[in-house]
C-alpha positions in Angstrom: 89.8 -14.8 -97.4 86.3 -15.1 -96.1 85.5 -17.2 -93.1 83.0 -17.6 -90.3 84.2 -17.0 -86.8 82.8 -16.6 -83.4 84.4 -13.5 -81.7 83.5 -12.0 -78.4 81.5 -8.8 -79.2 82.8 -6.9 -76.2 86.4 -7.8 -77.0 86.0 -6.8 -80.6 84.5 -3.5 -79.5 87.4 -2.8 -77.2 89.9 -3.6 -79.9 88.1 -1.3 -82.3 88.1 1.5 -79.8 91.8 1.0 -78.8 93.0 0.9 -82.4 90.6 3.4 -83.9 89.6 0.7 -86.5 86.6 1.7 -88.5 85.5 -1.8 -89.3 85.6 -5.3 -87.7 87.8 -6.5 -90.5 90.3 -3.8 -89.9 90.3 -4.4 -86.1 91.0 -8.1 -86.6 93.7 -7.4 -89.1 95.4 -4.9 -86.8 95.1 -7.3 -83.8 96.6 -10.2 -85.8 99.4 -8.0 -87.1 100.2 -6.8 -83.6 100.3 -10.4 -82.3 102.7 -11.4 -85.2 104.9 -8.4 -84.4 105.0 -9.2 -80.7 105.9 -12.9 -81.4 108.7 -11.8 -83.7 110.0 -9.4 -81.1 109.9 -12.1 -78.4 111.8 -14.5 -80.7 114.4 -11.9 -81.6 115.0 -10.9 -77.9 115.2 -14.6 -76.9 117.9 -15.2 -79.5 119.9 -12.3 -78.2 120.8 -11.2 -81.7 123.0 -14.3 -82.0 125.6 -12.8 -79.7 127.3 -14.3 -76.7 126.9 -12.5 -73.3 130.4 -11.1 -73.5 129.7 -9.7 -77.0 126.6 -8.0 -75.8 128.5 -6.4 -73.0 131.1 -5.2 -75.4 128.4 -3.7 -77.6 127.8 -0.9 -75.1 130.3 1.8 -74.5 131.8 1.2 -71.0 132.0 5.0 -70.3 128.3 5.5 -71.2 126.4 7.0 -68.3 122.9 8.0 -69.1 122.6 10.2 -66.0 125.7 12.2 -66.9 124.5 12.7 -70.5 121.1 13.9 -69.3 122.8 16.4 -67.0 124.9 17.7 -69.9 121.9 18.4 -72.1 120.8 21.9 -72.5 117.0 22.3 -72.1 115.1 23.3 -75.2 112.8 26.2 -74.7 110.0 26.7 -77.1 108.5 30.1 -77.5 105.4 31.3 -79.3 106.0 33.4 -82.3 104.2 36.7 -82.2 101.5 37.0 -84.8 100.7 40.3 -86.4 97.3 41.7 -85.4 
């Protein structure tokens, strides 16, 4: 759809830089899609997935302890492969 709009040039330039958009149209499309995504996320979190508070508490394993799980993890070591010369 083609339309005439008045958009702040500096704001549009910042959005283009932040998103890597190569055109004004792409930047505006990305910005609109992001606002739509954010609004849906806010609505979803506000609804609490349709669960009561007690149901949400029961959805998480009581014995779950993130700190303990992190301490049990073995660190991953990455090494460079030797290249033939």
